N, C-alpha and C positions, 0 to 999 in steps of 0.2 A: 065385472070389473075388479071385484076383490081378488079373484083368481089371477086376473091379468097383473094386478099390482103385486100380488104376492109372488106371482112368477118373476116379475121384474126384481123385486127386493131380494128374492133368493139368489139373484145373479150377482149381487153386490158382494163380492168377495174380497175386494181390495181393502186393506187396513186403512189406507189414506181416504178413500171415500167414505167408508164408514165413520171415520174420525170427523170428516167434513159434516155428515148427517148430525153428529153430536154437536158440532159447532152450530149448526142451524138451529137446533133446539135452544141452546144458550142464547142465541141472537134474538129469536123471536119472543122468548120469554123477557128479554131486556126491553123490548118495544113497549109492551103492556098497553097496546092500542085498543084490543077488544078483550072480552071476558073469555074465561076458559070454555064456556059453552060453544062458542063460535068454532071451535077446533074440529068438531065432528063433521062440519061440512066444508072443511078446507078444500079438500080436493075437488068437491062439486063446484066451488067457486073458481077454483083454478081453471077449469075447463072454460070459463068464460072471461075470467079477468086476467090470469097469468098464463102466459106461454113460456115453459122453461126454455132456456137457451140450450142449444145443443153443443155439448163440449167438444165434440169432434169436427166442429165445422170451421173451415179456414177463414181468415180474416180477408175481406176485401181491401186491397192495397189503396183504392181510392177512397174507401171510407175511414180507413185507419193508418195513420202514418206515425211510426215510433220514432221519437226524436231523442230518446234516451240511450246512452251508451251502456246503461247498467245491465247486470245480468244476475240471475238468481238460478241455481240448479233446480229449484222447485218449479219455477215457471216454465222450464223446458218440457215439462210432462203435462202441461195444459195449454189450450188454445187461447191466444189473446184476442180480444174483441172490444169494440167500443159501440157497435150498433147491433141491433136486433134483427132477426129474420123477418120481422114484421113491421109495418109502418105504425108510428105511434102518433097519436093526437093529443092534444092538451085542450082540456075544456075548463080546467078550473086552476086557480092559482094555489089552491089549498091542497097539498099532497096528502093522499091516504096510501098507507102501506099495508098490503094484504100479506098475512102471515097464516102459518098453520103449525100445529105441534108436530114434531117428528115422532112423537110417541103414539100418535093416533093409530088405531087399527082398523079404520073404516076403509072400505073398498075405494078404489079410484079408478078412473078411466084412463089415467095416464100410465105408460108402460116405463117411461123413464124414472131415474132415481130421484131421490130427494134433491131440492133446489138449494144450492149453497147460498148462504147469506151474503157471500161476496158478489153474487150476480143479481141481488134484488134490484127492480127497476123502480123509479120514481115517477108517479103519474099524477093525475087530477083527482078530485074527490069523487067524481060521478062518472059513469059511463065505463065503457070497455077500454080501459087505458092501453092495453096491449093489443088491440085490434083496430084502434082508430088510425087513420091515415093523418099524418102530420109531418111537419118538417122535422128532419132527422137531427138538426141541430138544436131543436128546442128541448130535447131530452138527452141526457148524457148518461151512458152506462158505465159503472165503475166498480172496482173492487172495493171492499170495505178499507176503511183507514186503519192501517197497521204500522208497526215499526218498519216494515219493508217499504210501505208507501212514502215513508218520510226520509228514507235513506237518501244520501247525496253521494255522487261520485266524487272520490278523493282526487281524481285527476282534472275533472272539468267544473265540479262544483255544481253541476245541474242535478235535477231530480232524476232518480233512477227510473221511475215511471214516466209516462208521457203527459204532458201538461193536460192533454184532453181527458185524462182519467182524473176527474174532480171527484170529490166525496160525497156520499149520499148523507141521509140524516145520520150523524154520527152517534154512536153508542158508547165508544170507549172515550174515558176522559182524555186520553192522549189525542184524540182526534180533534179537540177544540182548539189546539195550538194553531194560531194563525200563521207563525213563522218558526221554523225549525233551524236552530243555530248549526253551523256547519262544524262537526267534530271530526277528528282523524279516524280514519276508517282501518282499524287494526286488522281487519280481515284480509286486506290486499298484502300480498308478499311483497309487492313494490314499495309499499310505505315502510314495512319492517325492514326490508334489506336496505333502503337507503339510510335509514336511521342507525342500523347495525354498522355499516361501514363507517359513519361518523364517529360511532362510539369506539370502534377498534382503533381508529386513527389517534383519538384522544387517550385512549389506553396505553398505546405504544410510546406517547409523549410523556407520560408520567412514570412508566417503569420499563425495566429492560429484563429479559430472560436470556437463556443462554444462546438463542439463535436469532435474537433481535437484529444483530449486524447483518447476518445473512438473509433474514427475512423480516423487513422492517414492519410488515403488517400482520405478525404473527400473534397468536393467543392460544391458550390451552382450552381444553373442553369445558372445565369448570367456569372459566372466564366467559366463555361463549354463552353458557346458560344464563349467568348473572347478567350479562348485556341484554339478552332478550327479556329477561324479567324486568329490567329497568325500562323497556320500551313499552311492553304491553301492560295494560291495567292489571293490578294484582288481584282484583276480585273475580276474575275468570277462573272458574273451577273445572276440573276435568281435563285440563289442557296439558298435552305433552309437549314441553319445550324443546326437547330432543328432536322431535319430528320437524320442527320448524327449521332447526339448523340443518337437519338432514336434507330437507328440501333445498337447502342452498348448495348442497353437495351434488344433488341429483338434477338440478335443472340444467338446461343447456343454453348457452355456455354456463359452466359451473361458476358460482361466486366464490366459493371456498374449496381448498383442497388440503389434505393432510401434507405436511413437510416430509421430506425424505426420512427423517428419523423416526417417524410415527409408522412403523411397518404394519402394526396391527390394523390401523385404519386404512392404510394403503391396500393391504392384502384383502380385506373384506369390503372396502369402499363403503365403510360405515362410521358414523359420528359417535363418539364416546364421551360421556361426561366424566372425563378424567383429567387430572392435572398432568399426567404422563404423556397424553397424547396431544400433539400441537398441530395446529392448522394455520393457514395463512389465506389472505385475500388473493384472487387470481387478478394480476395486473391487466392482462388483456381483456378480462370481463369488465374492469373498471374503465377501460378506456372506450368501451362502447357506450353508445347513447341510449341503448334498449334497456328497459326496466325488466326486473325479474317478474314474470307474470305467474299468478297463482291465488288461490283462495284458502285461507285458513277457516274451515267451516265452524269450529267452536267460537270463533270470533264474530261470526256473522250475526245480524239481528234475525230473531226468529219470525218466519213468515206468517205465523198464525197470529190472527188479530187479538185473540183472546188471551194470548201467552204474555205474561209479564214476568219480570224477574222475581224468583222465588216461588212461582206457581208450579205445583207438580201436575204430573199426568198430562203433559202435552203430547199431541199425537205425532211431533216430529222426533224422529229416532235420534237425531243429531242436535236437539234443541239446547242451545247455549245456556238457557235459563234453568235447565234441569239441575236438581239439587244432588241427586245420585251421581257420583263420579262414574265415568265410562270405565268399564273393565277392559281386560286385555282382548277380549273377544269381540269388542265392538268394532265397528267399520273404521277404516283409516280416516283420521281427522284431518289430514292435509291433502289438499287437492292441488297439484301444482300444474304447470303447462303441459300440453300434451307431449312436448319434446323430451320430457324427463321420465325416468322410470326408476323404481327401487329395485336394486339388485339383492336377492336373497342368496347370501353366501352359505353354501352347504358346509357343515362342520367338517373339519379336516383332522380332528383329533383321532388319536389311535384308538381310543375307547369307543369311538362311534362305529367302528368297523369289527367290533368284537361283541359276541352275544353277552347279555347280562350274566348268564350262569357262569361263563368263563370268568369274567370280571370279578365276581363274587368269590371265585375260588382262588384268586390270585392275591398275593400280599400288596399292600398299598404301595411300597417302595418299588416293587417291580413294575406295577402300572405306571408310576411317575417316570421310571427309567424308559420304559417303552414309549411312553409320551415324548419324552425329550428326544429319543433317537428318531422317532417319526417326524417330529418338528424339524430336527436337523435335516433329515432327507427331503421332505417336501419344500421346505425353504430353499434348499439347494436347487430344487426343481425349479421354483419360482425364479431364482437367480440366474439360472442358465437360460431361462426363457426370456428374461429381459435383456440379457446379453444378446441373445440371437435377435431380439426386436432392434436392438442398437446395430447389429450387423446388417440385417435385411432392410429394414425401414429407413434408417438413417445414413449409416456409412456407405453402403452400396448405391442407395438411391442418390446420395450426394455426388458421387463420382459420375453417375449417369445423368445428372441434371445439368442445366445450363445457368444455374444461379450464382456461380463464381467463374471467373476467367479461366480458360483452360491452362493458361501458362502458370498459374498459381493454385489451381484446384488440388493437386496432389499434395503440395506442401501445406496447404491449409487443413486437408484431411488428416494428415499425419500429425500436425500440430495440435488439432483438437482431439482426436481419437486415440493418437498414440499406439501403443501395442495391445489394444483391445482384443485383437484377434488371438494373441498368445494366451491372455487370460481367459478367454472363451474356450479355447481348445483344452486348457488345463481342467477347468471345472465341468465341462461337458464329459470329459473322461472320468473324472472323479464321481460325478452324478450317476453315470452308467454303472460303474462298479458298485456304488451304494444301492442303487436300485436293483441290480442283478443279485447282489448278496441278500437283500431283503426279500426278493421273489424267492430265492432258494430256501431261505428259513421259513417262508410261508408255505412252501411246497413239501418240506421235509418235516414240519412240525404241525401238529393239529391246532395249536394255539398261534403258530407264526411268530414266535418270539425271536428277536434279533439279539443274538448274544453278544456281538462285538462289532464295532466300527473303527476303533483306534488304528488297528493295523492297516485297514484301507487308506486311512487318511496319511498315514506315514509313507505310503507308496507314492504319493503324490505331493506331499507338502514340501519336499525338497526343491520343487519347481517353483515354489510361491515367491522365494526371496528375490530372484532377478526379475520376475514379471511384475511384481508389485513395487519393487523399488524404481522401476522405471515408470510405471503408470501412476501410482499413487501421488507422488510429490508434484506430478505434472498437472493434476487435475485443476488446480486453481488457475493456472496459466490457460488451460483449455476453455474453462468457463469464461475468462476475460476475453480471449480471442473470439469466441463465438458471440459475445455480447457486443464487442466493438464492430464486429462484421454485421450484426443485425441492425445497428444503429446506422451504418452507412450503406447498407445494401438491402433495399426493400424486397428485393427478389428472394434473397436468402432468408429473410425474416419471414416471408410467406410460405416459404418452402418448409421451414421449421414448424410453423403454426399448422400447416396442413398435416404434416405428420403427427403432430401431437393430438389431432382430432381423430386419429385411427382408433377403432374399437379396441385393438390390442394394446394401445398405448395407455387406455384407461384414464384419458385426459391427464396424464402425468407430464410434466414439462420435460423438455429435451435435457434439462440439468440433471433430472432424477437418473436418467440412464447413464450420464457421464460420471456422476459421483458414486454410482451403486457399487463398483469394487472397492472403493474406500470404506464405505459403511459396512459392507459385508465382511471384509477382513476383520474389522474391529468387532463385529458380532460373533465371530468364530469362537473366541475365547469364552464368551458366554455361553454359547450353545454347547460347546465341549464341556465346559465346566459343569453345566447343569447334568450332562450325562455322567460325568465322572463322579459327582457327589451322590448319585443314586446307584453307582456300580459298587458291589461288594469288593472288600480289599483282596479276597482270594481270587477274584477274576483277573486273568491277565491282562484284560483290556484296559484296567485302571492304570497300568504302567505306560501302556501305549497313549492313552489319553493325556496323561501328565506330560510326556514327551511332545505331544503335538501342541498342548497349551503353551508350553515353554517357547516352542519355535514360533508359534503365532505371535506371542507377546514380543518376541525378539524383533520379528519382521515389522509389526506395528511401531514398536518404539523407533527402529531405525527409519521407517517411513515418516513418522512424525518429526523427527529431526530434520529429514530432507525437505519435508514440507515447509518448515520454517524458512528455509533458504529460498523456496520458490515464492512463498508469500512475500519475502523480502523483494524479490524480483518483481512480483505483481505490484507492490507498492511503488517501485520505481517506474514502472511503465505507467501507472496512474499519474505520478508526479510529471513525468515526462510530457503526458498528454494535457496537462494543465499549466505548464510553464509558459508564460507570456514574456516578450521582450519588448523593451522601449524602441521606439523608432530608431532605425539605423544603428541599433546595438545588438546585433545577434551574437551569440556565444556558442561556442562548439562545446556543448557539454558531455557528449559522448555517454549518455545515460542508457542507451540500447546496446551497449557493448556486452557480450556474453560474460557472465561472472561478475558483472557489476553489483556491489553491495551498498545498502543504506545502513550506516552505522548507528545514526541517532538523528532525531528531528525534535524541534521543539520551538516554543516561544522566546524570544529575547527582545528586550528594549533598546532603543537608541534615541538618544536626546537630539532634538532639532538644532540647526545651527545657532539659533538665538536662545537656546536653552529654554524654551517656553512650554513645549509639549513632548511627550514620549511617543515615538513612532514605534508601533508593534511591527516586528519582524518574525517571519517564520523561517528558521534557519535550518538547512539540510546539511548533514554531515556524511558525504559519500566516501567510499574507499579511496577516491582519487582527488577529490576536491570538496571545499566548503562553500555553500551557496546561500546567500542571503536574499530572501524575497519579501514582498509585501503581499499579504492575503487579501483577496478581494472576492465579491460575489460574482459567480459566473454569469456571463450575458448570454450563454448558449443553453446551459441546462440549469433549471431551477434547483436550489437547494445544494449545488456544488460550488467548490472554491477554486479559484484560479490563483496562480502565484506569479506576480509581477517581479522579474529580476530587479532588484535594488542596487547592488553593488557588482563590480567585476568578480566573477568566480576565482576563488583562491585555489590554485593547485596545491596538492598535499605537500609537495617538496617545498613550496614557498610559504606555507603555513607556519606562523610561530605565534605562540601563546605565552605571554609573560608568565613566569612563575609555573611553568608546566613543561615546555619542550626544550629548555636550555640544555639538558643532558645529552640530547641526541648528537650533538657535535662531537662529544668525547665518548660516546658509545653507552651512555646511560639512558634507558628508554622506560622509565617508569616514574609515576608520580612521586613515590617514597623517596626517591633519590634526588628530587629536585628541592622544593622548599618545604620540607617536612615539618619544621618547628616554627617558621615565622612567615609573615606575609606583610609587606609594607603597604599594601592598599586593599586590605582584605574587606574593610567596611567604611564607606563614607559617613561621615558623621551626619546626625540629623539636622545639624545647622547648616549643612551644604546646600547648594541650590537644589540638589536632587533629593534631599532628605536621606532616610536611611535605604542604602541601595547596595548592590553587590556587583561591581564592575568586573568585566573580563577584557583585557586588552589584547585584541586579536590584530596581529600584524601581517600584511600582505607584502612579502618581500619583493624587492625589484622595482625597475623604474616605472611600472604600470601599477604598482601597489599603493597601499596607504595603511595607516594605522586607524583601527576602529575600536571605540570603547562601547561595548554592549553591557547590558545590565540583565542579570537574572533575577528570577522571582524571590530567591532566598539562598542562603549560603550552601545548603545541600545540592540545589540545582547548579550553582557555579562549580562546586567540585565535580559534579557529575559531568558537566560539560568539558571541563578540563581533562578528566580522566578518560572521556570518550575519544577526545582529540589525540591524547597521547597513544591511546589504544589503536586509532586509525594510523597514525604515523608509524607505530611500531610494526603494525601488519603490512603496510606499504613496504617498509624496509625488508621484512621477511619474505614478501612476494617478489621483491626486486633484489634479491642477494646478489645477482650477477651484476647489479649496477653499484655496488658498494666498492668502487675502484680505489678509494683512498680512505684512510683512516688517520685520526690525529693521535700521535703519540706525544706524551708530555716530555718536555725538556726541562722545565721550571714551573713549579706549582705555585709556591707562595713565598718564593724568595724576593720578588720584586713587588713592592706595593704600588698602588695607584697614586696619583698626584693628590687625591684627597684623604689619603690615609695620614692620620694625625701623629701616631708615634714615629720617631725617627728612625727605629731600628731597621725597618724595611723599606723606608722611603728613599730609594736610590735614583728617583727620577725616571723619566719615560725610557723604555727599552727601545732602542733605535736599530739594532743590528745584531747579527749573529754570524758565526762561521764555525764549521766543524774542522777538525784536524786529528792527526795522530800523535799521541804523546811520546815522550821518550821511552816508555815501557811498551809502546805498541798498542795502547788502550786508546779507543776512540773517545775524543774529548770535544768539548764545545767552549766557545768563547761568546760571551754576551756583552755588548756594549750598550751603555746608558748615558744619561746626561751627566753623570758624576764618576763615570770610570769605566773599567773593564773587569769582568768577573769570568772565571775559568772553572770547569769541573768536568766529571765523567758524564759522557752522553747518556741520558736516560736516568741518571741518578740525581735527583735534584738536591739531595742532602750534601753532596760534595761540592756544590758550587760556592766559590769563595771569591772575594774581592782580591785582585792581583795587581790592579794599576789604577792610581787615582789620577784622573785627567778629565777635564770639563768638556762638556758638549761633544761627545763622541758621536759621529755622523755615519761612519763607515768603518768596517775592519776586514781583513783579508789575511790569508796565509799562503806564502809561497813555499809549497811543500818541499821542493828540491832544495831550496836554500835555507829552509826552516827560519823564514823572516816572517814577522808579525806586523802588518801594516795597519796604522790607525790614522784616520782622518778626524781631526779635532780642532775645532775653531779655525776651520778652513787651512788648517796646515797638516801636511802628510808627514807622518813620522814612521820610521821603521825599527823594530825591536828584535832582538835575538828572542826566538820563541821559547827556547829552552829555559831562558833566564825568567820568563813569566809563568811557566807551567808550575802549579802548586805541587808540593810534595805531600804525601799522605802518611800519617802516623799509624800507630797500631790500632787505633780506633777508626780508621779510614776517614778521618777529618782532613779536609784539605787545610794545608798551611801555606800561605802565599810568602814568597821571598819579600824582602824589604824593598820599599820604593827606591832607596838609595842605590841598591845595586841595579835596579832597573833602569834608572836614569843614566847609569854609566854605559849601558849597553843599548842606546838609542841614537839614531840619527835623523836629522831633519831633511827630508829629501825634495820637498816642494811646498809653496806657499801660495795663498789666494786660490785655493783649490776649491771647486764647488763640488765635484764628485770624481771618483776615480774608478778604475776597473783593471783587474789583473787577469791574466790568461796567456795562452799559447797561440801565436800566430806564425805560421809558416815554420813550425819547428822551434820558434824562439820564444822564451818567457819574457814577457814585457809587462810594464805598468804603464796605464795611460791615465794622465790626469787632466782635467778640463778645468780651464781658467776663463771666466767670463769677462770679456772686453767690449763694453757697450752692448750692441745687438750681436756682435760676433761671439764665437766660441773658439778659444785657442786650445789646441792640445798638445800636451808635453808627453813624449814617449820615452820612457825610462828602461834601461835594461840593467839587471843585477849582474855584478862582475865579481862579487865576493865568493861565488861558490857556496858549497854546504858548509854553514857556520858550525855544524856538528864535527866536522873533519878537522883534526888537529892542523892540518896544513893551512886552515883559514884562520888560525889564532892570531896571525899579524893584523887582522881586520878588527881585533879588540885592543891593540897597542897603540897608545898615543905617541906621536913623534913630531918632529919639527918645532919651530919657534913657539907656537901657540899651543902645543900639545894636543894637535887634533888627530883622531883615528882616520885611517884611510876610508875613503867613500866606498859604500857598498853598490851604489848604482851610477851609471853613466847616462848621460843624454844621448838618446838614440836618434831622435828627430823631433821636429815640431811641424803642425799643420793647422789650419783653421777653416771654418765654414762660416758664411755669412748670415747665420740665424741662431736662434736659442736651441740649445741642446738639453736633453734629458737623461739620456743614458747611452752606454756603449755595449754592443754585444760583440763576441768573437766568433768568426768563422774560421774555416780551416786556413785560408790564406788571405782573408780580408777582414776589415773591420767594419762594424755597422754603427753609425751614430744615428740615434733616435733623435729627431729634431722637429721642429715646427713644421717644416715642409714636407715630412714624410720620413724616409730611410735613405741616409747617405752612405753609399758604398765607398769604403776608402781602400785604395790599394797602396800600401806603405812603399812599395818599390817604385810605382809610377803613380804619382799623386794626379797627374793631368788625366788619368783615366778613370777619375772619380765619376760615378753616375747617381742619380737620384731615382728612388722608386716610392710609389708608382709614378709613371709619366703623366704629368698633370695636363698635358696637352692631347693626350689620347682619348678619344670619346668613350672608350670602354671604362675608363675611370671617372666618368662624369659624376657618379653617384658619390664619389668621395669629396669632390669639390663642392658638391651641393650641401654638404652638412656644415660648411662654414666654419668658423673659428672655434666652435665648441668641440669640434672633433680634435682629439689628441692622440698621436701615436704612442704605443706602450712598448711594442717589442716586435723583432723579426727573428724567425727561427727557421732553420733548415728541416724540412719536412719530406723525407725521401728525396725524390728528384725535384721537388717543388720548394717554394719559400712561403711560409706562413706570415702575413703581415697583420698585426693586431693593433686595433684602435679601441678607444674607450666606448665605442658604440658597436662595432662589429669586427669581424676577422674574415679574411678571405686569402686565396692562394694565388701566386703568380708562378709562372715557369722560370727556367734558368735565365731567359732573355728579358724577364719582366713582363711578359704578356699575361693578361687576365685568363684565368682557366675557368671557362663558363660551365664546364661539367661538374666543378667542385661547389659545394654549398656554400652560401653566404651565412656565416655564423653571427647571428644577432644576439647580443648579450641580454640576459634577462635583467640584470643589474647594470650598475655603472662602475666598472672596475677601475680601480686606481693603479693597479699593477698587474702583470700577467707572468705565468711561468708555463714551461712546456715540457710534457712528458708523453712522447709519442706511444699511443695515437691520441692523446688527450691534451686539451689546452685548458689552463686553470686561470679563471679570473678572480682577483680579490676585490670585492665590493665592501665598504665598510661595515655591512651587516651580514654578509655571508660569502662563502667560497662557492664559486660555480665552476663545475667541471663539465665540459662539452666534448663530444667525439669530433675529431678533426675531419674524418671522411664522411660523416653523415650530418654533422651540425647538430646532432641530437643532445638535449639536456639530460646528462646522465646522473649527476649527483648535486646536491645541495647541502652544504655544511653551514648552519646558521650559527651566528654569535654576534658580539658587540664589540665595535672597534676593531674590526678585523683588518690586518695589514701584512703584507709580505716583508719579511726581514731580510732573507736571502734566498737567492736562486742561483745555483751553479749548474750549468747545463753540461754534465758529464755524459759521456758516451753510452754508459750501461745504465746507471741509476741516478737521474738528476737529484740534487738536494734542494728541498723546499722547505725553509723555516718560516713560521708566522707567529703572530702574537695577536691575542684579543684579551678582553676583560674576562676574568674568571667566571665561568657559568654559575657557580653557586657562591662564590666569595667575591662580590663584586668590586671590592676595595684592592684587590690584587691582579696583576698582569700575568697572563697564562701564555707562557712561550711553549711553542709545540712544532713538531716536525710532521710533514704531511707524506705519509708512507703509502706507496703503491701496493695494493693487495693482489695485483694481477702480474702475470708474467709477461714481460715486455716482449713484443714481437721482434724477430730477428731482422 
């Protein structure tokens, strides 16, 4: 028996079984049921009383049913059991436990190893407890009570062991606990990962790093370790926190990945506890409902019953209670799911490929230089490899797949991937040249030193500019396009996810491969500079490297500037996708037009109608319009903002800001030229209903517009908004230089004050009319009529304008060029003056000197009375003056013809001499004819052989030779002109002009063309005015409308709004429809000196068509 036992004992070579034997000794000594002398006969009694369980016997499923989901890596090595191989009987209620010392050297008849105390059975006090037949449910076999027995599942809350495994007579004080409180099981990776995700979200809410906007769930290596430390109890020793985070990278699917800027982690697929290495949570993993599965062994409870925290010499090699920290040679402490694995990256350093003897013989700076060169080459290899992955696994597969409609597949491919093939071809050739030269150096040199690489780069770098300037700035739009497609196309999203799971893609997102050329270009300067710093000055490669670095920086700088433009485009696309309209109020914003720019955006306040609350607006200033919106939370995507259009978008041409854009009408387009010194509404007082606020008056010109008072946060913001609007309008004009059809030229700057001007020196009343003429010396001159008289001076020289005639309430003036007669309508009386008698002379100082009023009155004739308006011109080759006198609802017209000839001619001197009884001068005019029309009239236009009377019922065509042949346009009975009659009494005719072979009929709402017979021309556009013009002028091919707040220029052939010239109190003073260059004079409030009237001429900058 002794030999047999010794033989059996000699076969116990397992450290675990040997440790269990030691545990047996400790357990039996604890019981202290029998004296030490009984130990010598222990194995003899075992032959009768105890039958050891066979550890290799399988459990009968009918006898034992495991109800626990728990798992321990230790229990896998042993057979679970709950029943014995023999029938048990129970004869006594008093249990007796048989024990033996494991140190006894007596022989035994049993060949099996020592019996584990975890398998001790509980029986009666007498009899052969292990051989009696009894009900199997009367006795229960169980392991000893230990920390593992008391563990609970973190997911179900149930005991890890089966409820049938009750405890035997406990020996450890921990076994007397009747109930064990449920505590977090830190050993489960599912628990750690869920809390880690929560902490990362909180971390990004309280701080931002450089990549937070791009990666909203990002964190660096140091932050990751701190988060893990905050989750796991601090008393755990010997635990590698980096391994826990590494397991998050290696599990499948991965929970975290390095961002594209952390190339070190990307290349080695390894986590680094470094502030320079940044990682992010994987969104696709967060969307799945599966938890990360795995066990952190150092955090598990020890399965040894006698092992307590602080106890040394536990037989478990990975005991978490061990005091001695685990060294680097200890087994891996992290056990993750079977789907994951650790990738061991082989060192790619140059020194790893060179013997130690060679390294010791080389200077340190040369070693560093070779390392830098080697890094440049092998990272170029990695770059080309990833570009080929983009080509083979994404680009070509996309074209071969059915995830996108065939009609737009190629366009989508080009929009997302752009010219990647050109970039790939450049770098594939570059890498091959670098690799071949490196191989040549290694073949010709025993050490394999690479002496230069700069010249190789110079041979290829000239191709970088075009390729990267096309690819780099487009990347942000490519990302956005792919993102939008993924959100709306689940097939495409699945296609991308499938490709990302390929082994060669290393679980990197599709985005990594798209932005790789951008990050690589920016890194070239660092890699080349590292080589340059280690290159001796005498080495010619240093010159090559300097040149390469300069070229790379130049390309990167230009690419960054171009990227700002595409980022602006990206923002516009995002805004366009989030714009929402009120019901039945869509607006054509045209935001997706190529080249569209966002100039500025920000928050402005607007008071409600009752001035109770401030409504917050988000205002966008684009290059073509200003858009006011109300921000609100998106109903589609959580966390996003939608923009509800609040007011009608304001086109840039119709946008006017008080104290900012006044100078545009006269060619001044910067803030410093406007209100540089003062502001009359810069700050509302604190006592106002709004308190201290900073208003901006924004005007939407035109019949569909309005005035809006918005409030900025502070004075600086208000100035910034005004400057941005001025910048936007100036840029718009520069882009539309071909639309600057007219420009304003000053005729009188500060000669005529406004009605509110207090000093009397310049207060000459309202300017009512002007007329150009040629003076006696052949100089172009101008006459200006006001409510208090007539002024004359040299055209364009405001300093020469002087008072020449005192006469009240001047309404109209005109000049008969051939007769040199000056006509004045004053107080409804039409006067005729000798022009030369009024023209002022100039002294040596070029100051105008007027002739005396006494002389003027001697050379004047009263030719008509009760005149409402008059017009002079040439009709049928005859110079005539037509004066209109109102008679009730009728309009009576008197046609006068001058008979005096040229008053400058000495032969006409008789017309200045008085004769007869009353001493009257001969009359200068004769009455040619009279006619009338039965409606109210507004103006008269001259055609070649007809007169056009603008009246309430339209346009009356008058034939002076045959008055019975008069006709009215448009024909009110014709159905083609029904749209004219539908406008009602608010529609007012303004003018009729010859437009090539047609006639242009202008009203205050619209303008349209008719043919020579008065028929409506359907092919011609209906010109609808943006404003409400009070008068019109015509300068083919443009028609000009004078609204009180702006001048509107439209193209006759297309109807397009070409130009807007904004101002205050705009009005037309004179329009002379000459054949070559019509004369258009106007007046408005001075842009910068509001107390003065600004008289100007509208001059065309285009060449009139023949």
